[in-house]
N, C-alpha and C positions, 0 to 999 in steps of 0.2 A: 946385340940391342943398343939401341940408343941413348944416349941421356938425357936428362930431365936439363931444358934450359938452367943457368946460370940465373936467372932472373927468377926464376920460379923456385930453386932450390935456397936460395937467399932469404925471399917472401915464405917459405916454410920453417927457415928459422923463428920466423916473426911472428908467426901464424896464431889466433885464437885456437882452445882445444877442440872445439864443436867445427866440424865440417859436414858434410850434403854431400851424399852420393844419391844417384837416379841414376835406374835402369830401366830397361823397357822389354815387354813379353813377347811372346810371339806376334800377337798384334798389332804391337806397338803402342802399348797401352805404358804411361811410365809408371813408375813405385819411385819415390824420395823418402827415404831416411837422414836423421842425423846420425852421425857418426863421431862418438866422442874418443875412442881408443883405435888409434890410428899412429903409424910412425912412418918414416922413411926408411926405406929396409935397405935399401943401393941407391944409387943416385940416379936410377932407374926404375925403381919398384918400392910401389905404396902400399904397407901391411896393412890392412883394415879385420879386426877384430870382428867376427861372427859373435856377435850376442842376441840370438834370437831372431833373426831378420830372416823369415823364410821365405818372403815371397823375393825379394833380392837374390837371396842363395838361388833359389828356382831358377830365375831370370838369367843369370850367371852360368849356370850348370848347363843350361839350354842351349848355350853357344853361340847365345845374340850379345856381340860384342860394342853392343849402342850403349855407353853409358857416359856420365858425366859425374867428375870430382870437383866440389867447389871447397877452398877454405877461405879464412878471410885473414889477411896479412894487416 
């Protein structure tokens, strides 16, 4: 697996705890949620705690790899 860019890893250390995660369903309809419990698992993986976001999880489990993760540094 590729490592996340150095600039992103540096910004991660300075980030605001609240992040935004957007997924889409099979029809391309977006679903956006706030994520407050997340962390950098490895230099190439972000861990996000599933705290009752059913629609987001369903979109990910359906195999749709279209997602966006936004954080503020």
